[in-house]
C-alpha positions in Angstrom: 8.9 -0.9 9.1 7.7 -4.5 8.3 5.3 -4.5 5.2 3.2 -7.5 4.6 1.4 -8.5 1.5 -2.0 -8.8 3.3 -3.5 -7.1 6.2 -4.0 -9.5 9.0 -6.4 -7.2 10.9 -8.4 -4.2 10.0 -8.9 -1.8 12.9 -11.4 1.0 13.1 -8.8 3.7 12.5 -8.4 4.9 8.9 -5.1 3.9 7.3 -3.2 6.0 5.0 -2.0 4.3 2.0 0.7 5.6 -0.4 0.4 4.7 -4.1 3.1 5.2 -6.6 5.6 3.5 -8.9 8.7 1.7 -8.0 12.0 2.0 -9.9 11.0 -0.9 -12.2 7.8 0.9 -13.2 5.3 -1.3 -11.3 2.6 0.2 -9.1 3.0 -0.1 -5.3 0.3 0.4 -2.7 1.9 0.7 0.8 0.3 1.4 4.1 2.2 4.4 5.7 3.2 2.5 8.7 4.2 -0.6 6.8 1.3 -2.9 7.9 0.3 -4.0 4.4 1.2 -3.4 0.8 1.1 -4.9 -2.7 2.7 -4.7 -6.0 0.6 -4.2 -9.1 0.9 -4.0 -12.9 -1.5 -1.0 -13.2 -2.6 2.1 -11.2 -6.3 1.0 -11.2 -5.6 -2.3 -9.4 -3.2 -0.5 -6.9 -5.9 2.1 -6.1 -8.6 -0.6 -5.8 -6.4 -2.6 -3.3 -5.6 0.6 -1.3 -9.3 1.4 -1.0 -10.2 -2.1 0.1 -7.5 -2.3 2.7 -8.1 1.2 4.2 -11.8 0.5 4.7 -13.1 2.5 1.7 -11.7 5.9 2.6 -10.4 7.5 -0.8 -9.4 10.6 1.2 -6.7 8.5 2.9 -5.0 7.4 -0.3 -2.1 9.5 -1.3 -0.6 9.2 -4.8 3.2 10.0 -4.5 5.4 11.2 -7.4 8.6 9.8 -5.9 9.5 6.2 -6.3 8.4 3.9 -3.5 9.4 0.3 -2.9 7.6 -2.6 -1.4 9.9 -4.3 1.1 9.0 -7.6 2.7 10.9 -8.5 5.8 10.4 -11.7 7.8 10.8 -12.0 11.5 13.5 -14.5 12.7 
């Protein structure tokens, strides 16, 4: 899985985005496949980002109760 900070392409398929807190208490929005993600100070901004990135499909946003982390990996 290679999460990015921004989505480079938005396909026609609806993307599922997980929203929850990380161990430091910040809010994370992360596309289920790791295509994009972001770190936020509050829930509202994380949900707004998730809705924008998944093409406006609130039914495809899942708020999780477990901790989730945003990992950024770069290709060599």
